[in-house]
N, C-alpha and C positions, 0 to 999 in steps of 0.2 A: 238511243238505247234500244237494244233488241231483247226480246224475251224468248227464252227457250220454251217451246210448247211440245209436250209429249202427246203423240197421237197413237191410239191403240186401234189398229185397223179392225180387229174383231168387234170391239165395242162400237166403233163407228158403223160397221155394217149392220149390226143388230139394231142400233138406234135408228138408222136410216130406214130399215124395213118397217119398224114400228111407226116412224113418222109418216111413212107413206101408206100405212094401213095394210101391208101385205098380209095375206093369210098365213096360217101356220104350216109347219112342215107336213103334217098329215093331210091338210087340205090340198097342198100342192101335189102330194103323192097321188091323191084321188084324181086331181086334174090330169095327171099324166097316165092314169090308168095303171099304176104300178101295184103289184100284189104285195101283201094282202091289202085289199081296199078297206078292210075292217080292223085297223089297228086301234085297239081299245086300251091297251096297257103297255108298259115298257117291255114286258116279255115278248110281245108281238113284234118287237123290233129286232129280235135276236138273229133273224136271217139277213138283216141289212146293216146292223151295227153289232158285229159279233162279240166285241169286247164287253164282258160283263161289268167291269169297273166303269166303263164309259156309260153304259146304260144306267148303272146305279147313280152315277153323278147326275145324269139327266133327270132321274127320278127325284133326287134330292133338291135340285134347282127348280125344276118345272112343275113338280107334283102331279101333273097330268100330261099325257102325250099330246093332247091337242093344244098345249101351251108352248110347245117347242118352236122356237123361231126357225123360219125356213133356212136361213143361212147356217145356223148351228146344226140342224139336222142334216142338211145337205153336205156340209163339210165333214161330218162325222161318219157318214155312210162308208162302208167298205168300198174301195175302188173296184171298178169292173176290170176283168182281165185285160191287160195291155193298155189300160187307161189311167188317167190321173184324177178321175172323178167317179162318183158313184152313179147309180141309176137316175136319181132325181135331177142332178145337175146335167147329166147327159141329155135327158129329156128336155129340160129348159133351154139348154144351149142349142139343141137342134131346132126347137120351135122358134127361138129368136132368130137364128140364122136363116131359116126358111122364110120367116116374116120379112126380114130385111131383103132377101133375094126377090121375093114375090111382091113386095110392097109397091106402092105408087111410084112410078118412075118419072 
């Protein structure tokens, strides 16, 4: 007998980051030296997540910007010109690829 299991990739990614104790979206932005480094409220995200309704939903769900999960914040950022990701994921992908390239051979 087989059972149908429904997997939600977004929920799995959020849970995985929490299970591994990853820091918040704002902490990773600071790690990448992305401006502004002083994101204190949801209005400070307006240059990176331009859609007001999206910021309002984040406010309703997370209550404080430092609670935003890294995957959620990264996926919601506006894409960079000519790219499929925003500034945070660009930074993290570049850092990871450089670490893989330069790592112990």
